[in-house]
ROLUM-953086 format. One line per 3 residues: number of its first residue (from 1); their letters; for each residue x, y, z of N, C-alpha, C, O. Coordinates in Angstrom, 1 decimal, padded with zeros to 4 digits. Layout:
BEGIN
NUM) a) X Y Z X Y Z X Y Z X Y Z ~ ...
This chain:
BEGIN
1) mnk) 061.3 022.2 156.2 061.4 021.4 154.9 062.0 020.0 155.3 062.9 019.9 156.1 ~ 061.6 019.0 154.7 062.3 017.7 154.8 063.4 017.6 153.9 063.1 017.6 152.6 ~ 064.7 017.5 154.4 065.8 017.5 153.5 066.1 016.1 153.2 066.6 015.4 154.1
4) lle) 065.9 015.6 151.9 066.0 014.2 151.6 067.5 013.7 151.5 067.7 012.5 151.4 ~ 068.4 014.6 151.5 069.8 014.2 151.2 070.7 014.7 152.4 071.9 014.8 152.4 ~ 070.0 015.0 153.5 070.7 015.5 154.7 072.0 014.7 155.0 072.0 013.5 155.1
7) nkn) 073.2 015.3 155.2 074.4 015.0 155.5 075.0 013.9 154.4 076.0 013.2 154.7 ~ 074.3 013.8 153.3 075.0 012.9 152.2 076.1 013.7 151.5 076.0 014.9 151.4 ~ 077.1 013.0 151.1 078.1 013.5 150.1 078.0 013.0 148.7 078.1 011.8 148.5
10) iiv) 077.8 013.9 147.8 077.5 013.4 146.5 078.4 014.1 145.4 078.6 015.3 145.4 ~ 078.9 013.3 144.5 079.7 013.8 143.3 078.8 013.9 142.1 078.0 013.1 141.9 ~ 079.0 015.1 141.4 078.2 015.3 140.2 079.2 015.8 139.2 080.1 016.7 139.5
13) tgt) 079.1 015.2 138.0 080.0 015.7 136.8 079.3 016.5 136.0 078.0 016.4 135.9 ~ 080.0 017.4 135.3 079.3 018.4 134.4 078.3 019.4 135.0 077.1 019.5 134.7 ~ 079.0 020.1 135.9 078.1 021.1 136.8 078.3 022.6 136.3 077.8 023.5 137.0
16) arg) 079.0 022.8 135.2 079.1 024.2 134.8 078.0 024.9 134.2 077.9 026.1 134.1 ~ 076.9 024.0 133.8 075.7 024.6 133.2 074.7 023.5 133.2 074.9 022.4 133.6 ~ 073.5 024.0 132.8 072.4 022.9 132.5 071.9 022.1 133.8 071.8 022.5 134.9
19) mgk) 071.7 020.8 133.4 071.2 019.9 134.6 072.2 019.7 135.7 071.8 019.5 136.8 ~ 073.5 019.6 135.3 074.5 019.5 136.4 074.5 020.7 137.4 074.6 020.5 138.7 ~ 074.4 021.8 136.8 074.3 023.1 137.7 073.2 023.0 138.6 073.3 023.3 139.8
22) qmv) 071.9 022.7 138.0 070.8 022.7 138.7 070.9 021.7 139.9 070.4 022.0 141.0 ~ 071.5 020.6 139.6 071.6 019.5 140.5 072.4 019.9 141.8 072.2 019.4 142.9 ~ 073.5 020.7 141.6 074.3 021.2 142.7 073.3 022.0 143.7 073.3 021.8 144.9
25) elf) 072.6 022.8 143.2 071.7 023.6 144.0 070.6 022.8 144.7 070.4 022.9 145.9 ~ 070.0 022.0 143.9 068.9 021.1 144.5 069.4 020.1 145.6 068.8 019.9 146.6 ~ 070.6 019.6 145.2 071.2 018.6 146.2 071.5 019.4 147.5 071.4 018.9 148.6
28) aqn) 072.1 020.7 147.3 072.5 021.4 148.4 071.3 021.9 149.2 071.4 021.9 150.5 ~ 070.2 022.2 148.6 069.0 022.6 149.2 068.4 021.4 150.0 067.6 021.7 151.0 ~ 068.7 020.2 149.7 068.3 019.0 150.4 069.3 018.6 151.4 069.2 017.5 152.0
31) gan) 070.3 019.3 151.7 071.2 019.1 152.7 072.4 018.4 152.5 073.0 018.0 153.4 ~ 072.8 018.1 151.2 074.0 017.4 150.7 075.2 018.2 150.6 075.0 019.4 150.3 ~ 076.3 017.8 150.8 077.6 018.3 150.4 077.9 017.7 149.0 077.6 016.5 148.7
34) vfa) 078.5 018.6 148.2 078.5 018.3 146.7 080.0 018.5 146.2 080.6 019.5 146.3 ~ 080.5 017.4 145.6 081.7 017.6 144.8 081.2 018.0 143.3 080.6 017.2 142.6 ~ 081.4 019.2 143.0 080.9 019.7 141.7 081.9 019.8 140.6 082.7 020.8 140.6
37) har) 082.0 018.8 139.8 082.9 018.7 138.6 082.5 019.7 137.5 081.4 020.0 137.2 ~ 083.8 020.3 137.0 083.6 021.0 135.7 084.9 020.7 134.9 085.9 020.3 135.5 ~ 084.8 020.9 133.7 086.0 020.5 132.8 087.1 021.6 132.9 088.3 021.3 132.9
40) ten) 086.7 022.9 133.1 087.6 024.0 133.0 087.4 024.8 134.2 086.3 025.2 134.5 ~ 088.5 025.1 134.9 088.5 026.0 136.2 088.1 027.4 135.8 088.8 028.0 134.9 ~ 087.2 027.9 136.4 086.9 029.4 136.1 086.2 030.0 137.3 085.6 029.4 138.1
43) deh) 086.3 031.4 137.3 085.8 032.2 138.5 084.3 032.0 138.7 083.8 032.0 139.8 ~ 083.6 031.9 137.6 082.1 031.9 137.6 081.6 030.7 138.3 080.8 030.7 139.1 ~ 082.2 029.6 138.0 081.9 028.3 138.6 082.2 028.4 140.1 081.3 028.0 140.9
46) kly) 083.4 028.8 140.4 083.9 029.0 141.8 082.9 029.7 142.6 082.4 029.2 143.6 ~ 082.5 030.9 142.1 081.6 031.7 142.8 080.2 031.1 143.0 079.4 031.3 143.9 ~ 079.8 030.4 141.9 078.4 029.7 142.0 078.6 028.7 143.2 077.6 028.6 144.0
49) cqe) 079.7 028.0 143.2 079.8 027.0 144.4 079.8 027.6 145.7 079.2 027.1 146.7 ~ 080.5 028.7 145.8 080.7 029.5 147.0 079.2 030.1 147.4 078.9 030.2 148.6 ~ 078.5 030.5 146.5 077.1 031.2 146.8 076.2 030.0 147.3 075.4 030.2 148.2
52) iss) 076.2 028.8 146.6 075.4 027.8 147.1 075.8 027.2 148.5 074.9 027.0 149.3 ~ 077.0 027.1 148.6 077.5 026.7 150.0 077.0 027.6 151.0 076.5 027.1 152.0 ~ 077.1 028.9 150.9 076.7 029.9 151.8 075.2 029.8 152.1 074.7 029.9 153.2
55) lyg) 074.5 029.8 151.0 073.0 029.8 151.0 072.3 028.7 151.7 071.3 028.8 152.4 ~ 072.9 027.5 151.6 072.3 026.3 152.2 073.1 025.7 153.3 072.7 024.7 153.8 ~ 074.2 026.3 153.6 075.0 025.9 154.8 075.6 024.5 154.6 075.7 023.7 155.6
58) vri) 076.0 024.1 153.4 076.6 022.8 153.1 078.1 023.0 152.5 078.5 024.2 152.2 ~ 078.7 022.0 152.3 080.0 022.2 151.7 080.0 021.8 150.1 079.6 020.7 149.7 ~ 080.5 022.7 149.3 080.6 022.5 147.9 082.1 022.6 147.5 082.7 023.6 147.7
61) fpi) 082.6 021.4 147.0 083.9 021.3 146.6 084.1 021.3 145.0 083.9 020.2 144.4 ~ 084.5 022.4 144.4 084.6 022.5 143.0 085.8 021.6 142.6 086.9 021.8 143.3 ~ 085.7 020.7 141.6 086.8 020.0 141.1 086.9 020.1 139.6 085.8 020.2 138.9
64) yfd) 088.1 020.2 139.2 088.2 020.5 137.7 089.1 019.5 136.9 090.3 019.3 137.3 ~ 088.7 018.9 135.9 089.4 017.9 135.1 088.7 017.5 133.9 087.4 017.7 133.9 ~ 089.4 017.1 132.8 088.9 016.7 131.6 088.6 015.2 131.7 089.5 014.4 132.1
67) lkd) 087.4 014.9 131.5 087.0 013.5 131.7 087.7 012.6 130.7 087.7 011.4 130.9 ~ 088.2 013.1 129.6 089.0 012.3 128.6 090.4 012.1 129.1 091.2 011.3 128.5 ~ 090.9 012.9 130.0 092.2 012.7 130.5 092.2 011.7 131.7 091.8 012.1 132.8
70) fsa) 092.6 010.5 131.5 092.4 009.5 132.6 093.4 009.7 133.6 093.1 009.2 134.7 ~ 094.5 010.3 133.5 095.5 010.6 134.6 094.8 011.7 135.4 095.0 011.7 136.6 ~ 094.1 012.7 134.8 093.5 013.7 135.6 092.4 013.2 136.4 092.1 013.6 137.5
73) vkd) 091.7 012.2 135.8 090.6 011.6 136.6 091.1 010.9 137.8 090.6 011.0 138.9 ~ 092.2 010.2 137.6 092.9 009.6 138.9 093.2 010.6 139.9 093.0 010.4 141.1 ~ 093.8 011.7 139.4 094.2 012.8 140.4 093.0 013.3 141.2 093.0 013.6 142.4
76) avk) 091.9 013.4 140.4 090.6 014.0 141.0 090.1 013.0 142.1 089.7 013.5 143.2 ~ 090.2 011.6 141.8 089.8 010.7 142.7 090.6 010.8 144.0 090.2 010.7 145.2 ~ 091.9 011.0 143.7 092.7 011.0 144.9 092.4 012.4 145.9 092.4 012.4 147.1
79) mir) 092.1 013.4 145.2 091.6 014.6 145.9 090.4 014.4 146.7 090.3 014.8 147.9 ~ 089.4 013.7 146.0 088.1 013.4 146.7 088.3 012.5 147.9 087.7 012.6 148.9 ~ 089.2 011.5 147.8 089.5 010.6 148.8 090.1 011.3 150.0 089.9 011.0 151.2
82) gvk) 091.0 012.4 149.6 091.7 013.1 150.6 090.8 013.9 151.6 091.1 014.1 152.7 ~ 089.6 014.3 151.0 088.7 015.0 151.9 088.1 014.2 153.0 087.6 014.7 154.0 ~ 088.3 012.9 152.9 087.9 011.9 154.0 086.5 012.1 154.3 086.2 012.1 155.5
85) lpi) 085.6 012.2 153.4 084.1 012.1 153.5 083.6 010.9 152.9 083.9 010.7 151.7 ~ 082.8 010.1 153.5 082.2 008.9 152.8 081.4 009.3 151.6 080.5 010.2 151.8 ~ 081.5 008.7 150.6 080.7 009.1 149.3 079.5 008.3 149.3 079.5 007.1 149.3
88) dgl) 078.4 009.0 149.3 077.0 008.4 149.3 076.5 008.3 147.9 075.7 007.4 147.6 ~ 076.8 009.3 147.1 076.2 009.3 145.7 077.1 009.7 144.6 078.0 010.4 144.8 ~ 076.8 009.2 143.4 077.5 009.6 142.2 076.6 009.8 141.1 075.9 008.9 140.7
91) vnn) 076.6 011.1 140.5 075.8 011.3 139.3 076.7 011.7 138.1 077.3 012.8 138.0 ~ 076.7 010.6 137.2 077.5 010.8 135.9 076.6 011.6 134.9 075.8 011.0 134.2 ~ 076.7 013.0 135.0 075.8 014.0 134.2 076.5 014.3 133.0 076.0 014.3 131.9
94) agi) 077.8 014.6 133.2 078.6 015.2 132.0 078.4 014.4 130.7 078.4 013.2 130.8 ~ 078.3 015.1 129.6 078.1 014.5 128.3 078.1 015.5 127.3 078.0 016.7 127.6 ~ 078.2 015.0 126.0 078.2 015.8 124.8 077.2 015.2 123.9 077.0 014.0 123.9
97) tyn) 076.6 016.0 123.1 075.7 015.5 122.1 076.1 015.9 120.7 076.9 016.8 120.4 ~ 075.5 015.1 119.8 076.0 015.2 118.3 074.8 014.8 117.4 074.2 013.7 117.6 ~ 074.5 015.5 116.4 073.4 015.1 115.4 074.0 015.1 114.1 074.6 016.0 113.6
100) alf) 073.9 013.8 113.4 074.4 013.6 112.0 073.7 012.3 111.6 073.5 011.3 112.4 ~ 073.4 012.3 110.4 072.9 010.9 109.8 074.0 009.9 109.8 075.1 010.3 109.7 ~ 073.5 008.7 109.9 074.5 007.5 110.1 075.6 007.6 109.0 076.8 007.5 109.3
103) qmt) 075.2 007.8 107.7 076.2 007.9 106.7 077.1 009.1 106.7 078.1 009.1 106.1 ~ 076.8 010.2 107.4 077.5 011.3 107.5 078.3 011.4 108.7 079.0 012.4 108.9 ~ 078.2 010.4 109.7 079.0 010.3 110.9 080.3 010.0 110.7 080.6 008.8 110.3
106) die) 081.3 010.9 111.1 082.7 010.7 111.1 083.1 009.7 112.2 082.5 009.7 113.3 ~ 084.1 008.9 111.9 084.6 007.9 112.9 085.2 008.6 114.2 085.2 008.1 115.3 ~ 085.8 009.8 113.9 086.5 010.5 115.0 085.4 011.0 116.0 085.6 010.9 117.2
109) elr) 084.4 011.5 115.3 083.3 012.0 116.1 082.7 010.9 117.0 082.4 011.1 118.1 ~ 082.5 009.7 116.3 082.0 008.5 117.1 082.8 008.1 118.2 082.3 007.8 119.3 ~ 084.1 008.2 118.0 085.0 008.0 119.1 084.8 009.0 120.3 084.8 008.6 121.5
112) nqf) 084.7 010.2 119.8 084.6 011.3 120.8 083.4 011.2 121.7 083.4 011.4 122.9 ~ 082.2 010.8 121.0 081.0 010.5 121.8 081.2 009.5 122.8 080.8 009.7 123.9 ~ 081.9 008.4 122.4 082.1 007.3 123.3 083.1 007.6 124.5 083.0 007.1 125.6
115) evn) 084.2 008.4 124.0 085.1 008.9 125.1 084.5 009.6 126.3 084.9 009.4 127.4 ~ 083.6 010.5 125.9 082.9 011.3 126.9 081.7 010.7 127.6 081.5 010.7 128.8 ~ 080.9 010.2 126.8 079.5 009.6 127.2 079.6 008.3 127.7 078.6 007.8 128.2
118) ffa) 080.7 007.6 127.6 080.7 006.2 128.0 082.0 005.7 128.7 082.0 005.2 129.9 ~ 083.2 005.9 128.0 084.4 005.5 128.6 084.7 006.2 129.9 085.0 005.6 131.0 ~ 084.5 007.5 129.7 084.9 008.4 131.0 084.0 008.1 132.2 084.5 008.0 133.3
121) pyl) 082.7 008.1 132.2 081.9 007.6 133.2 082.1 006.1 133.8 081.9 005.8 134.9 ~ 082.5 005.2 132.7 082.7 003.9 133.1 084.0 003.9 134.0 084.0 003.2 135.1 ~ 085.0 004.5 133.7 086.3 004.6 134.4 086.0 005.3 135.8 086.3 004.7 136.8
124) ftq) 085.4 006.4 135.7 085.2 007.2 136.9 084.4 006.5 138.0 084.7 006.5 139.2 ~ 083.3 005.7 137.4 082.4 004.9 138.4 083.3 003.7 138.9 083.0 003.2 139.9 ~ 084.2 003.2 138.2 085.0 002.1 138.8 085.7 002.7 140.1 085.7 002.1 141.1
127) yis) 086.3 003.9 139.8 087.1 004.5 141.1 086.1 004.8 142.2 086.3 004.4 143.4 ~ 085.1 005.6 141.8 084.2 006.0 142.9 083.5 004.8 143.6 083.4 004.9 144.9 ~ 083.1 003.8 142.9 082.3 002.7 143.5 083.3 002.0 144.4 082.8 001.4 145.4
130) klm) 084.6 002.1 144.3 085.5 001.5 145.2 085.5 002.1 146.6 085.6 001.5 147.7 ~ 085.3 003.5 146.4 085.1 004.3 147.7 083.7 004.0 148.5 083.6 004.1 149.7 ~ 082.8 003.8 147.7 081.5 003.4 148.2 081.5 002.0 148.9 081.0 001.7 150.0
133) irn) 082.3 001.1 148.2 082.4 -000.2 148.8 082.8 -000.3 150.2 082.4 -001.2 150.9 ~ 083.8 000.6 150.6 084.3 000.7 151.8 083.3 000.9 152.8 083.5 000.4 153.9 ~ 082.3 001.6 152.5 081.2 002.0 153.4 080.0 001.1 153.4 079.0 001.2 154.1
136) rkg) 080.0 000.2 152.3 078.9 -000.7 152.2 077.6 000.1 151.8 076.5 -000.4 152.1 ~ 077.7 001.1 151.1 076.5 001.8 150.7 076.8 002.8 149.5 078.0 003.1 149.2 ~ 075.7 003.2 148.9 075.9 004.3 147.9 074.8 004.2 146.9 074.0 003.2 147.0
139) siv) 074.7 005.2 145.9 073.7 005.2 145.0 074.3 005.9 143.8 074.7 007.1 143.8 ~ 074.4 005.1 142.7 074.9 005.7 141.4 073.8 006.0 140.5 072.9 005.2 140.3 ~ 073.8 007.3 139.9 072.7 007.7 139.0 073.4 008.1 137.7 074.1 009.1 137.7
142) nis) 073.2 007.4 136.6 073.6 007.8 135.3 072.7 008.5 134.4 071.5 008.1 134.2 ~ 073.1 009.6 133.8 072.2 010.3 133.0 072.3 009.9 131.5 073.2 010.4 130.8 ~ 071.5 009.1 131.0 071.6 008.6 129.7 070.6 009.6 128.8 070.7 010.8 129.0
145) ssa) 069.8 009.1 128.0 068.9 009.8 127.1 067.9 009.0 126.6 068.1 007.8 126.5 ~ 066.8 009.5 126.3 065.7 008.8 125.5 066.1 008.5 124.2 065.5 007.6 123.6 ~ 067.2 009.1 123.7 067.8 008.7 122.3 068.5 007.3 122.5 068.7 006.6 121.5
148) ald) 068.8 006.8 123.7 069.2 005.6 123.9 068.2 004.5 123.7 068.6 003.3 123.4 ~ 067.0 004.9 123.9 065.8 003.9 123.8 065.1 004.0 122.5 064.5 003.0 122.1 ~ 065.1 005.1 121.8 064.2 005.4 120.8 064.7 005.1 119.4 063.9 005.0 118.5
151) gns) 066.0 005.1 119.2 066.6 005.0 117.9 066.3 006.1 116.9 065.9 005.8 115.8 ~ 066.4 007.3 117.3 066.0 008.6 116.5 066.9 008.7 115.4 068.1 008.5 115.5 ~ 066.4 009.2 114.3 067.2 009.5 113.1 068.2 010.6 113.4 067.8 011.6 114.1
154) gks) 069.4 010.5 113.0 070.4 011.5 113.3 071.0 011.4 114.7 071.8 012.3 115.1 ~ 070.7 010.4 115.4 071.3 010.2 116.7 072.0 008.8 116.9 072.2 008.3 118.0 ~ 072.5 008.3 115.8 073.1 006.9 116.0 074.3 007.0 117.0 074.4 006.1 117.9
157) ayg) 075.2 008.0 116.7 076.4 008.0 117.6 076.1 008.4 119.0 076.8 007.9 119.9 ~ 075.3 009.4 119.3 074.9 009.9 120.5 074.1 008.8 121.2 074.4 008.4 122.3 ~ 073.1 008.4 120.5 072.2 007.3 121.1 073.0 006.1 121.5 072.8 005.5 122.6
160) ask) 073.9 005.6 120.6 074.7 004.5 120.9 075.5 004.7 122.1 075.6 003.7 122.9 ~ 076.2 005.8 122.3 077.1 006.0 123.5 076.2 006.0 124.7 076.6 005.4 125.7 ~ 075.0 006.6 124.7 074.2 006.6 125.9 073.6 005.4 126.2 073.2 005.1 127.3
163) aal) 073.3 004.4 125.2 072.8 003.1 125.3 073.8 002.3 126.0 073.5 001.4 126.8 ~ 075.1 002.5 125.7 076.2 001.8 126.3 076.2 002.1 127.8 076.4 001.1 128.6 ~ 076.0 003.5 128.2 076.0 003.8 129.6 074.8 003.3 130.2 074.9 003.0 131.4
166) ltm) 073.7 003.1 129.6 072.5 002.5 130.1 072.8 001.0 130.6 072.6 000.5 131.7 ~ 073.3 000.4 129.6 073.5 -001.2 129.8 074.7 -001.3 130.9 074.7 -002.3 131.6 ~ 075.6 -000.5 130.9 076.7 -000.6 132.0 075.9 -000.5 133.3 076.1 -001.3 134.1
169) tlc) 075.0 000.5 133.4 074.3 000.7 134.7 073.5 -000.6 135.2 073.5 -000.9 136.4 ~ 072.9 -001.2 134.3 072.1 -002.3 134.6 072.9 -003.4 135.0 072.4 -004.3 135.8 ~ 074.1 -003.5 134.5 075.1 -004.7 134.8 075.6 -004.5 136.2 075.7 -005.4 137.0
172) ise) 076.1 -003.2 136.5 076.7 -002.9 137.7 075.6 -002.9 139.0 075.9 -003.1 140.2 ~ 074.3 -002.6 138.5 073.3 -002.7 139.6 073.3 -004.0 140.2 073.1 -004.2 141.4 ~ 073.6 -005.1 139.4 073.6 -006.4 140.0 074.9 -006.7 140.6 074.9 -007.2 141.8
175) ela) 076.1 -006.4 140.1 077.4 -006.7 140.5 077.6 -006.0 141.8 078.3 -006.6 142.7 ~ 077.1 -004.6 142.0 077.5 -003.9 143.3 076.4 -004.1 144.3 076.6 -003.5 145.4 ~ 075.3 -004.8 144.1 074.2 -005.0 145.0 074.7 -005.5 146.4 074.4 -005.0 147.4
178) aag) 075.4 -006.5 146.3 076.0 -007.1 147.5 076.8 -006.2 148.4 076.9 -006.4 149.6 ~ 077.3 -005.1 147.8 078.1 -004.1 148.6 077.2 -003.0 149.0 077.6 -002.0 149.5 ~ 075.9 -003.2 148.9 074.9 -002.1 149.3 074.8 -000.9 148.4 074.5 000.2 148.9
181) ira) 075.3 -001.1 147.1 075.3 000.0 146.2 074.2 -000.2 145.2 074.0 -001.3 144.7 ~ 073.4 000.9 144.9 072.3 000.8 144.0 072.8 001.7 142.7 073.7 002.6 142.7 ~ 072.1 001.2 141.5 072.6 002.0 140.4 071.4 002.1 139.4 070.7 001.1 139.1
184) nvi) 071.0 003.3 139.0 069.8 003.5 138.2 070.1 004.5 137.1 071.1 005.2 137.2 ~ 069.2 004.6 136.1 069.4 005.4 135.0 068.3 006.4 134.7 067.1 006.0 134.7 ~ 068.6 007.7 134.5 067.6 008.6 134.1 067.9 008.9 132.5 068.9 009.3 132.1
187) cpg) 066.7 008.7 131.9 066.7 009.1 130.5 065.9 010.3 130.1 064.7 010.2 129.8 ~ 066.5 011.4 130.2 065.7 012.7 129.8 065.2 012.7 128.4 065.8 012.2 127.5 ~ 064.1 013.4 128.2 063.6 013.6 126.9 064.4 015.1 126.5 065.5 015.3 126.8
190) vie) 063.5 015.8 125.8 064.2 017.2 125.4 064.0 018.1 126.5 062.9 018.3 127.0 ~ 065.1 018.6 127.1 065.1 019.5 128.2 065.6 020.9 127.9 066.6 021.1 127.2 ~ 064.9 021.8 128.4 065.3 023.3 128.2 066.7 023.6 128.8 066.9 023.9 130.0
193) tdm) 067.7 023.5 128.0 069.1 023.9 128.4 069.6 024.6 127.2 069.0 024.8 126.1 ~ 070.9 025.0 127.5 071.7 025.8 126.4 071.8 025.0 125.2 071.8 025.5 124.1 ~ 071.9 023.7 125.4 072.1 022.8 124.2 071.0 022.9 123.2 071.3 022.8 122.0
196) iat) 069.7 023.0 123.6 068.5 023.1 122.7 068.5 024.5 122.2 067.7 024.7 121.2 ~ 069.2 025.4 122.7 068.9 026.9 122.4 069.3 027.1 120.9 068.9 028.0 120.2 ~ 070.2 026.2 120.5 070.7 026.3 118.9 069.8 025.6 118.0 070.1 025.6 116.8
199) mpe) 068.9 024.9 118.5 067.9 024.1 117.6 066.9 025.0 117.0 066.4 025.9 117.7 ~ 066.6 024.9 115.8 065.5 025.6 115.2 064.3 025.5 115.8 063.9 024.4 116.3 ~ 063.5 026.6 115.9 062.2 026.6 116.7 061.2 025.5 116.3 060.6 025.0 117.2
202) yvt) 061.1 025.2 115.0 060.2 024.3 114.5 060.5 022.9 115.0 059.6 022.1 115.1 ~ 061.7 022.7 115.3 062.1 021.3 115.9 061.7 021.2 117.2 061.3 020.1 117.6 ~ 061.8 022.2 118.1 061.5 022.2 119.4 060.0 022.1 119.6 059.4 021.6 120.6
205) diq) 059.3 022.8 118.6 057.8 022.8 118.6 057.3 021.4 118.4 056.4 020.9 119.1 ~ 058.0 020.7 117.5 057.6 019.3 117.2 057.8 018.4 118.5 056.9 017.6 118.8 ~ 058.9 018.5 119.1 059.1 017.9 120.3 058.1 018.1 121.4 057.7 017.1 122.2
208) rea) 057.8 019.3 121.6 056.9 019.8 122.5 055.5 019.1 122.3 054.9 018.6 123.2 ~ 055.1 019.2 121.0 053.8 018.7 120.6 053.7 017.2 120.7 052.6 016.6 120.6 ~ 054.9 016.4 120.8 054.9 015.1 120.7 054.8 014.5 122.2 054.6 013.3 122.4
211) tfl) 054.8 015.3 123.2 054.6 014.8 124.7 053.2 014.9 125.0 052.4 015.6 124.5 ~ 052.9 013.8 126.0 051.6 014.0 126.5 051.2 015.1 127.2 050.0 015.6 127.1 ~ 052.3 015.8 127.9 052.0 016.9 128.6 052.1 018.2 128.0 051.9 019.2 128.6
214) gkl) 052.6 018.1 126.7 052.5 019.3 125.9 053.5 020.4 126.2 053.2 021.6 125.8 ~ 054.7 020.0 126.8 055.6 020.9 127.1 057.0 020.2 127.2 057.1 019.0 127.3 ~ 058.2 021.0 127.1 059.5 020.5 127.3 059.9 020.3 128.8 059.3 020.9 129.7
217) gtt) 060.8 019.5 129.0 061.2 019.3 130.4 062.1 020.5 130.9 062.6 021.3 130.1 ~ 062.4 020.6 132.2 063.2 021.5 132.7 064.4 020.8 133.5 064.3 019.6 133.8 ~ 065.3 021.5 133.8 066.6 020.9 134.4 066.1 020.6 135.9 066.7 019.7 136.5
220) vdi) 065.1 021.2 136.5 064.6 020.8 137.8 064.0 019.5 137.7 064.2 018.7 138.6 ~ 063.2 019.2 136.6 062.6 017.9 136.4 063.6 016.8 136.6 063.4 015.8 137.3 ~ 064.7 016.9 136.0 065.8 015.9 136.1 066.5 015.9 137.4 066.9 014.8 137.8
223) ant) 066.7 017.0 138.0 067.4 017.1 139.3 066.5 016.5 140.4 067.0 015.8 141.3 ~ 065.2 016.8 140.2 064.3 016.2 141.3 064.3 014.7 141.2 064.3 014.0 142.2 ~ 064.3 014.1 140.0 064.4 012.6 139.9 065.7 012.2 140.5 065.6 011.2 141.2
226) avf) 066.8 012.8 140.2 068.1 012.4 140.9 068.0 012.5 142.4 068.5 011.6 143.1 ~ 067.4 013.6 142.9 067.3 013.7 144.3 066.6 012.3 144.9 067.1 011.6 145.8 ~ 065.6 012.0 144.3 064.8 010.9 144.7 065.7 009.6 144.7 065.8 008.9 145.7
229) lls) 066.4 009.3 143.6 067.2 008.3 143.4 068.5 008.2 144.3 069.0 007.1 144.6 ~ 068.8 009.3 144.8 070.1 009.4 145.7 069.6 009.2 147.1 070.4 008.9 148.0 ~ 068.2 009.4 147.4 067.7 009.5 148.7 067.3 008.2 149.3 067.2 007.2 148.6
232) dys) 067.1 008.1 150.6 066.7 006.8 151.1 065.3 006.4 150.8 064.8 005.3 151.0 ~ 064.5 007.3 150.2 063.2 007.0 149.7 063.2 006.0 148.6 062.2 005.3 148.3 ~ 064.5 005.9 147.9 064.5 004.9 146.8 065.3 003.7 147.2 066.0 003.2 146.3
235) syi) 065.4 003.3 148.5 066.3 002.4 148.9 066.2 000.9 148.4 067.1 000.1 148.5 ~ 065.0 000.7 147.9 064.6 -000.6 147.3 064.5 -000.5 145.8 063.9 -001.3 145.2 ~ 065.2 000.5 145.2 065.1 000.7 143.7 066.6 000.5 143.3 067.5 001.1 143.7
238) tgq) 066.7 -000.4 142.3 068.1 -000.4 141.5 067.9 -001.2 140.3 067.0 -002.0 140.1 ~ 068.8 -000.8 139.3 068.7 -001.5 138.1 067.5 -001.0 137.3 067.1 -001.8 136.4 ~ 067.0 000.2 137.5 065.8 000.7 136.8 066.2 001.9 135.8 067.2 002.6 136.1
241) vfr) 065.4 001.9 134.7 065.5 003.1 133.8 064.3 004.0 134.0 063.1 003.6 134.0 ~ 064.5 005.2 134.2 063.5 006.2 134.4 063.5 007.2 133.3 064.4 008.0 133.2 ~ 062.4 007.1 132.5 062.2 008.0 131.4 061.6 009.3 132.0 060.6 009.2 132.6
244) vdg) 062.2 010.5 131.8 061.7 011.7 132.2 061.5 012.5 131.0 062.4 013.3 130.7 ~ 060.4 012.4 130.2 060.3 012.9 129.0 058.9 013.5 128.7 058.5 013.8 127.6 ~ 058.0 013.6 129.8 056.7 014.3 129.6 055.9 013.3 128.9 054.8 013.7 128.4
247) gvt) 056.1 012.0 128.7 055.3 011.0 128.0 055.3 011.2 126.5 054.6 012.0 125.9 ~ 056.2 010.4 125.9 056.2 010.3 124.5 056.1 009.0 123.9 056.8 008.1 124.3 ~ 055.2 008.8 123.1 054.9 007.4 122.5 055.8 007.2 121.3 056.2 008.2 120.7
250) eyk) 056.0 006.0 120.9 056.8 005.7 119.6 055.8 006.1 118.5 056.4 006.5 117.4 ~ 054.5 005.9 118.5 053.7 006.3 117.4 053.7 007.9 117.1 053.8 008.4 116.0 ~ 053.7 008.6 118.4 053.6 010.0 118.1 055.0 010.6 117.6 055.1 011.6 116.9
253) krq) 056.1 010.1 118.1 057.4 010.5 117.6 057.5 010.3 116.2 058.1 011.2 115.6 ~ 057.0 009.4 115.6 057.1 009.0 114.2 056.2 009.7 113.2 056.2 009.4 112.0 ~ 055.4 010.6 113.7 054.4 011.2 112.8 054.9 012.4 112.2 054.2 013.0 111.4
């Protein structure tokens, strides 16, 4: 098997479940050592990291901190730096979602969306990119959302926070290029995760029928795209937005 991330060291935020958890396994399967972030320290996550490490013969470093606690973010970066491995990739995957009509969106919830989905990855990327600059290489992959592009009803707060992350990525792709660092965005559509398990079935049916492929995405679909963007196969790709949504047109979404 061709391991696309052989000997690379990659940081992933939000690995306790869903897409982030899938990324840990797929990155390890492709030969990468992974710093696996989760907000809360727990035995289940630690055990998962140990199992993946043993299964694929790579190093998995569980790290725990609240992204909204900027002092904890700084401490985490010190820990990462202390391992003394060159950082080849960063995936800002951690995020929260929120659904409410514009007039019903509380300002505190709006702030919360931006704290987690934008301010935290902005600050974390500032720190980690400095480690990448030392080695004159790196790939940053930010997980935005199709909601950042489509202006969906009920997604004004969430979509705006993810749009801010998208714009940040496009800006830093130019700023960091001289240091050999690439930055790209993945915009998932509706993905089968714990988050959508709470959605009414008729809503997911509508989403499924709105895709060209007639199905919802999986966490593997997103993780595979991230593998490509972190690998040397994408060495001439930066500043790009990748929709991974099964093919959804504006016309079909509004029917």
